[in-house]
C-alpha positions in Angstrom: -154.5 -6.3 -44.0 -158.3 -5.9 -45.0 -159.9 -3.1 -46.9 -161.1 -0.2 -44.6 -164.3 1.6 -45.6 -163.7 5.4 -45.8 -167.1 6.4 -47.3 -170.0 4.0 -48.0 -168.9 1.8 -50.8 -165.4 3.2 -50.9 -162.5 1.4 -49.4 -158.8 2.0 -48.6 -155.9 -0.3 -48.3 -152.1 -0.3 -48.6 -151.2 -2.5 -51.6 -147.4 -3.2 -52.3 -146.6 -0.2 -50.1 -148.9 2.3 -51.9 -152.2 3.9 -50.8 -155.0 2.4 -53.0 -158.7 2.9 -53.3 -161.1 0.1 -54.1 -164.8 -0.5 -54.7 -166.6 -3.7 -53.8 -168.4 -5.1 -56.8 -171.0 -7.7 -57.7 -169.4 -7.7 -61.2 -165.8 -8.9 -60.9 -165.0 -8.7 -64.7 -162.3 -6.1 -65.2 -163.5 -3.0 -67.1 -160.0 -1.4 -67.9 -157.5 -4.0 -66.8 -157.7 -3.1 -63.1 -156.7 -5.6 -60.5 -159.3 -7.6 -58.5 -158.5 -8.5 -54.9 -160.8 -10.5 -52.7 -164.0 -9.1 -54.3 -162.7 -5.6 -54.6 -161.8 -3.7 -57.8 -158.6 -1.6 -57.3 -159.4 2.0 -58.5 -156.6 3.5 -60.5 -156.0 7.3 -59.9 -154.1 7.6 -63.2 -157.1 6.4 -65.0 -159.9 8.0 -62.9 -159.9 11.6 -61.9 -162.4 10.8 -59.1 -160.0 8.3 -57.6 -157.2 10.9 -57.8 -159.4 13.5 -56.0 -160.4 11.0 -53.2 -156.7 10.0 -52.7 -155.7 13.7 -52.5 -158.6 14.6 -50.1 -159.5 11.7 -48.0 -161.9 13.8 -45.9 -164.0 14.9 -48.9 -167.5 13.6 -49.1 -168.1 12.9 -52.9 -171.8 12.8 -52.5 -172.2 9.2 -53.3 -174.3 6.7 -51.4 -176.0 3.3 -51.8 -179.2 4.6 -53.6 -177.9 7.8 -55.1 -178.8 8.8 -58.6 -175.9 10.3 -60.6 -175.8 12.1 -63.9 -172.4 11.5 -65.5 -171.4 13.8 -68.2 -168.5 12.5 -70.5 -168.8 8.8 -69.6 -166.3 7.7 -72.2 -165.9 3.8 -72.1 -167.0 3.6 -68.5 -163.8 3.5 -66.4 -165.0 5.8 -63.6 -168.7 5.0 -64.3 -168.0 1.3 -63.3 -166.7 2.4 -60.0 -169.6 4.7 -59.3 -171.9 1.9 -60.3 -170.3 -0.2 -57.6 -170.9 2.4 -55.0 -174.4 3.3 -55.9 -175.5 -0.3 -56.2 -179.1 0.4 -55.5 -179.2 3.7 -57.4 -178.7 4.7 -61.0 -175.9 6.2 -63.2 -177.2 8.1 -66.2 -174.0 8.0 -68.3 -174.0 10.6 -71.2 -171.4 10.1 -73.9 -171.2 11.9 -77.3 -168.8 9.5 -79.1 -170.5 6.5 -80.8 -167.1 4.6 -80.6 -166.9 5.0 -76.8 -170.6 4.2 -76.5 -170.1 0.7 -77.8 -167.9 -0.1 -74.9 -170.2 1.7 -72.5 -173.1 -0.4 -73.8 -171.3 -3.7 -73.1 -170.7 -2.5 -69.6 -174.4 -1.6 -69.1 -175.4 -5.1 -70.3 -173.8 -6.5 -67.3 -174.8 -3.8 -64.8 -178.5 -2.8 -64.5 -177.8 0.4 -62.7 -176.1 2.1 -65.7 -178.3 3.9 -68.2 -176.1 4.8 -71.3 -177.2 7.9 -73.2 -175.7 8.9 -76.5 -176.1 12.6 -76.5 -174.3 16.0 -76.4 -173.9 17.1 -72.7 -174.0 20.7 -73.9 -177.7 20.0 -74.9 -179.3 18.7 -71.7 -182.7 19.0 -73.1 -181.9 16.1 -75.4 -182.2 13.6 -72.6 -184.9 15.1 -70.5 -187.3 12.2 -71.2 -184.8 9.8 -69.7 -183.0 11.5 -66.8 -184.9 12.2 -63.4 -183.6 14.6 -60.7 -180.2 13.5 -59.4 -178.2 13.7 -56.3 -174.9 14.3 -58.0 -173.7 15.7 -61.4 -170.2 14.4 -62.3 -168.7 16.1 -65.4 -165.5 15.1 -67.3 -166.2 16.8 -70.7 -163.1 18.2 -72.5 -164.8 21.2 -74.2 -164.1 24.9 -73.9 -167.3 25.7 -72.2 -167.0 23.1 -69.4 -168.4 25.2 -66.5 -171.4 26.4 -68.6 -172.3 22.8 -69.5 -172.2 21.9 -65.9 -174.4 24.8 -64.9 -177.0 24.0 -67.6 -177.4 20.3 -66.5 -177.4 21.2 -62.8 -180.1 23.8 -63.4 -182.2 21.1 -65.1 -181.5 17.9 -63.2 -179.6 18.6 -59.9 -181.8 18.5 -56.7 -181.6 21.1 -54.2 -178.6 20.6 -52.0 -177.3 18.3 -54.6 -173.6 18.2 -55.5 -171.5 18.9 -58.6 -168.1 17.4 -59.2 -166.5 19.0 -62.2 -163.2 17.8 -63.6 -161.8 20.9 -65.4 -159.2 20.3 -68.1 -157.6 23.7 -68.5 -155.9 23.0 -71.9 -159.2 22.2 -73.5 -160.4 25.7 -72.5 -157.4 27.9 -73.2 -154.0 26.7 -74.2 -152.5 30.1 -73.9 -153.5 30.9 -70.3 -152.1 29.4 -67.0 -154.2 26.5 -65.4 -154.7 28.8 -62.4 -156.1 31.5 -64.6 -158.4 29.2 -66.4 -160.0 27.6 -63.3 -160.5 31.0 -61.7 -162.3 32.3 -64.8 -164.4 29.1 -65.2 -165.7 28.8 -61.8 -167.4 32.3 -62.3 -169.6 30.6 -65.0 -171.1 28.1 -62.4 -174.2 30.1 -62.1 -176.7 29.0 -59.5 -174.1 27.0 -57.6 -172.0 27.4 -54.5 -168.4 26.4 -55.0 -167.0 24.7 -51.9 -163.6 23.5 -53.1 -161.0 23.4 -55.9 -158.1 20.9 -56.1 -155.2 20.4 -58.4 -155.1 16.7 -59.5 -151.4 16.5 -59.9 -149.5 14.2 -59.9 -152.1 11.9 -61.2 -153.5 14.3 -64.0 -151.6 17.2 -65.5 -153.5 20.6 -65.8 -156.7 19.2 -64.3 -158.6 20.7 -61.4 -161.5 19.2 -59.5 -164.2 21.7 -58.6 -166.8 20.8 -55.9 -170.0 22.8 -55.7 -173.6 22.5 -54.4 -177.0 23.6 -55.5 -178.6 25.8 -52.7 -182.1 25.2 -51.4 
């Protein structure tokens, strides 16, 4: 069985009886121990919230395309960044990370991939990287801080193009450990000022207490 393209640069295949996603890559060096098959990197939904979202909602358009420009907030060591880099092979990924330790791994990944721009900065202070980042088609956020939605709104206001898309991975326990996950996300999406929320999805069973919020910036 061959890999079936479900969106530009994203592929689907049954592997060992399981539904799996993959990206086709010019760089076939494993980033996080992922399996390589016939020039494709198998995308682990337990390691990547974007993969989990795409597996749960196969009709969802993530807003990624070959020459897209992406602002990735909370890049960590580059697990999901690497797959986005595969997809936007003629675009750019501005990968913002606050931890110097994680940045060391991210820098090694960027040395092999010209379309990743690593930025050591605080995503809550988007003005810090205004001299580097240009207007983008997608803001992707996976930052485990209390004011996650507010951070998204600030970055979208400054960098997201009109009709551009936001994918926010909300970690409810980072916001309020006493409230239910449903209550947290309901409260947080109200803080996405200037954006139109188009969908919310629970990422179980892949990620506990995580919700994927999809939004757009209007014209």
